[in-house]
C-alpha positions as a printed NumPy array, in Angstrom:
array([[ 33.804, -77.536,   7.378],
       [ 34.005, -74.6  ,   9.575],
       [ 31.149, -72.274,   9.18 ],
       [ 31.909, -68.585,   9.603],
       [ 29.224, -66.427,  10.915],
       [ 29.189, -62.864,   9.736],
       [ 27.193, -60.21 ,  11.56 ],
       [ 25.805, -57.176,   9.893],
       [ 25.367, -54.011,  11.894],
       [ 22.708, -51.655,  10.642],
       [ 23.108, -48.081,  11.804],
       [ 20.106, -45.792,  11.525],
       [ 21.168, -42.321,  10.569],
       [ 18.506, -39.722,  11.194],
       [ 18.123, -37.566,   8.128],
       [ 19.151, -33.941,   8.52 ],
       [ 16.227, -31.859,   7.394],
       [ 17.722, -28.542,   8.521],
       [ 19.573, -27.958,   5.258],
       [ 16.469, -28.863,   3.286],
       [ 14.383, -26.395,   5.275],
       [ 17.055, -23.737,   4.789],
       [ 17.094, -24.234,   1.038],
       [ 13.311, -24.22 ,   0.912],
       [ 13.263, -21.025,   2.956],
       [ 15.664, -19.305,   0.568],
       [ 13.58 , -20.38 ,  -2.415],
       [ 10.442, -18.91 ,  -0.805],
       [ 11.919, -15.737,   0.683],
       [ 13.609, -14.423,  -2.46 ],
       [ 10.495, -14.482,  -4.689],
       [  8.477, -13.118,  -1.763],
       [ 10.826, -10.147,  -1.332],
       [ 10.845,  -9.493,  -5.07 ],
       [  7.04 ,  -9.576,  -5.105],
       [  6.837,  -7.142,  -2.181],
       [  9.298,  -4.802,  -3.906],
       [  7.263,  -4.852,  -7.136],
       [  4.058,  -4.056,  -5.208],
       [  5.825,  -1.259,  -3.339],
       [  7.091,   0.306,  -6.591],
       [  3.563,   0.065,  -8.028],
       [  2.246,   1.825,  -4.915],
       [  4.829,   4.601,  -5.28 ],
       [  3.949,   5.391,  -8.9  ],
       [  0.167,   5.285,  -8.492],
       [ -1.481,   8.637,  -9.3  ],
       [ -2.331,  10.886,  -6.375],
       [ -5.853,  11.042,  -4.943],
       [ -8.426,  13.133,  -6.761],
       [ -8.651,  16.836,  -6.011],
       [ -9.943,  17.439,  -2.505],
       [-13.693,  18.15 ,  -2.477],
       [-15.098,  21.159,  -0.613],
       [-15.998,  20.526,   3.007],
       [-19.801,  20.011,   3.074],
       [-22.072,  22.455,   4.919],
       [-19.16 ,  24.879,   5.166],
       [-18.047,  28.255,   3.811],
       [-14.765,  28.408,   1.906],
       [-12.386,  31.114,   3.068],
       [-11.336,  33.677,   0.465],
       [ -8.721,  35.392,   2.626],
       [ -5.366,  35.787,   0.81 ],
       [ -3.547,  33.695,   3.413],
       [ -5.93 ,  30.822,   2.74 ],
       [ -5.665,  30.876,  -1.043],
       [ -2.341,  31.994,  -2.522],
       [  0.326,  32.505,   0.136],
       [  1.008,  28.793,   0.695],
       [  1.019,  26.19 ,  -2.072],
       [ -1.778,  23.629,  -1.721],
       [ -3.672,  25.501,   1.   ],
       [ -7.421,  25.893,   1.446],
       [ -9.618,  26.751,   4.422],
       [-13.26 ,  26.473,   5.489],
       [-15.514,  27.865,   8.2  ],
       [-17.691,  25.072,   9.527],
       [-19.829,  23.741,  12.355],
       [-18.745,  20.158,  11.734],
       [-16.902,  18.4  ,  14.544],
       [-13.231,  17.509,  14.393],
       [-13.987,  13.823,  13.837],
       [-16.454,  14.596,  11.047],
       [-13.859,  16.736,   9.263],
       [-11.065,  14.169,   9.614],
       [-13.274,  11.252,   8.541],
       [-14.536,  13.161,   5.496],
       [-11.083,  13.954,   4.17 ],
       [ -9.514,  10.634,   5.091],
       [-12.196,   8.798,   3.108],
       [-11.397,  10.907,   0.018],
       [ -7.638,  10.965,   0.499],
       [ -7.038,   7.262,   1.08 ],
       [ -7.521,   6.162,  -2.549],
       [ -5.688,   6.78 ,  -5.803],
       [ -7.396,   8.483,  -8.72 ],
       [ -6.552,   5.343, -10.757],
       [ -9.542,   2.96 , -10.477],
       [-10.034,   4.186,  -6.907],
       [ -7.287,   1.832,  -5.719],
       [ -6.556,   1.999,  -1.964],
       [ -3.356,   3.638,  -0.765],
       [ -1.435,   2.816,   2.404],
       [ -2.772,   5.438,   4.807],
       [ -2.298,   6.304,   8.454],
       [ -2.835,   9.331,  10.683],
       [ -0.566,  11.316,  12.96 ],
       [ -1.896,  13.558,  15.699],
       [  0.562,  16.45 ,  16.087],
       [  0.653,  18.932,  18.972],
       [ -1.133,  22.165,  17.944],
       [  2.072,  24.134,  18.556],
       [  3.734,  22.197,  15.73 ],
       [  1.474,  23.995,  13.223],
       [  3.152,  27.3  ,  14.038],
       [  6.597,  25.794,  13.54 ],
       [  5.754,  23.985,  10.321],
       [  3.126,  26.106,   8.552],
       [  2.382,  29.576,   9.911],
       [  3.644,  31.199,  13.089],
       [  0.729,  33.626,  13.49 ],
       [ -2.226,  31.241,  13.154],
       [ -3.999,  29.681,  16.127],
       [ -5.09 ,  26.041,  15.971],
       [ -6.56 ,  23.693,  18.557],
       [ -5.839,  20.461,  16.664],
       [ -3.38 ,  19.461,  13.981],
       [ -3.477,  16.076,  12.257],
       [ -1.663,  14.595,   9.269],
       [ -3.051,  11.982,   6.874],
       [ -0.009,  10.236,   5.384],
       [  0.769,   7.965,   2.469],
       [  4.259,   6.704,   3.424],
       [  6.999,   7.928,   1.058],
       [  4.331,   9.717,  -1.013],
       [  2.127,  12.641,  -0.068],
       [  0.544,  14.085,   3.063],
       [ -2.555,  16.071,   3.893],
       [ -2.361,  18.345,   6.937],
       [ -5.713,  19.058,   8.594],
       [ -5.818,  21.725,  11.29 ],
       [ -8.731,  23.312,  13.061],
       [ -9.294,  26.299,  15.299],
       [-12.25 ,  25.723,  17.637],
       [-12.614,  29.095,  19.337],
       [-14.864,  27.686,  22.067],
       [-12.318,  24.984,  22.926],
       [ -9.089,  26.974,  22.752],
       [ -6.678,  25.672,  25.437],
       [ -4.408,  28.694,  24.965],
       [ -7.125,  31.221,  25.872],
       [ -8.969,  31.428,  29.182],
       [-12.725,  30.628,  28.923],
       [-13.852,  34.181,  29.728],
       [-11.711,  35.612,  26.899],
       [-12.586,  33.097,  24.177],
       [-15.613,  35.061,  23.019],
       [-13.334,  37.651,  21.393],
       [-12.166,  34.931,  18.953],
       [-15.679,  34.119,  17.737],
       [-15.809,  33.228,  14.045],
       [-18.554,  35.389,  12.53 ],
       [-18.507,  35.517,   8.716],
       [-21.193,  37.317,   6.721],
       [-23.338,  37.531,   9.827],
       [-23.176,  33.796,  10.569],
       [-21.33 ,  32.24 ,  13.482],
       [-19.095,  29.203,  12.964],
       [-17.525,  26.931,  15.566],
       [-14.35 ,  26.053,  13.67 ],
       [-11.993,  27.225,  10.977],
       [-10.433,  24.235,   9.182],
       [ -7.208,  24.661,   7.229],
       [ -6.013,  22.042,   4.722],
       [ -2.521,  21.821,   3.255],
       [ -1.435,  19.201,   0.715],
       [  2.209,  18.194,   0.393],
       [  3.008,  16.139,  -2.714],
       [  6.247,  14.498,  -3.885],
       [  7.776,  13.6  ,  -7.237],
       [  7.421,   9.865,  -8.151],
       [ 11.043,   9.833,  -9.39 ],
       [ 12.258,  11.059,  -5.993],
       [ 10.169,   8.351,  -4.311],
       [ 11.821,   5.651,  -6.436],
       [ 15.304,   7.041,  -5.756],
       [ 14.651,   7.04 ,  -2.003],
       [ 13.277,   3.484,  -2.168],
       [ 16.329,   2.354,  -4.166],
       [ 18.58 ,   3.861,  -1.522],
       [ 16.684,   2.09 ,   1.272],
       [ 16.902,  -1.26 ,  -0.563],
       [ 20.653,  -0.872,  -1.219],
       [ 21.34 ,   0.167,   2.378],
       [ 19.304,  -2.765,   3.719],
       [ 21.146,  -5.223,   1.466],
       [ 24.503,  -3.832,   2.616],
       [ 23.549,  -4.016,   6.315],
       [ 22.354,  -7.632,   5.95 ],
       [ 25.566,  -8.562,   4.14 ],
       [ 27.696,  -6.94 ,   6.851],
       [ 25.715,  -8.698,   9.586],
       [ 26.248, -12.073,   7.886],
       [ 29.999, -11.424,   7.578],
       [ 30.21 , -10.537,  11.277],
       [ 28.332, -13.702,  12.302],
       [ 30.687, -15.871,  10.215],
       [ 33.683, -14.447,  12.055]])
């Protein structure tokens, strides 16, 4: 009896994990994006910071241009340094009035000339900073240090001395708050989300071609 030998060939096929990783990535990314969006909306509707406190060891200006001419303006004569002023207001402006929750905050250092373009053309400043909550509100902090005025020669700076009620001050600090409507914030965010979704969709279509 003839015996037939049969051979069996075993082929090892390496499993393709790429599709599995892709599916896992999609499952993780979508909830992650939704979570980020929910947190961002919560950030946008949080109440604004509490009312700005008076600058310590300073005299509040009662000049009409520092009280009623511009909405949200206030000004102080002080001997505090620039860094002391900025740190004081950033610490108070970086949290919501709701449970003192932190707000996304960063600072911009603008050229002093920008103050004249944006706020008041006739006022001198030697520094101009902005404390920002993205897509929310801003606090502009400007200061005029008469002894450090780069636009006036040293021998002529004395004529700009700040003497109020017989007391000399080094700096006049001007604060301006700019707030926004929460509904407008949400509309802008919705527009950004829709535009981003459309751009991603168009990019995918182009790659498929």
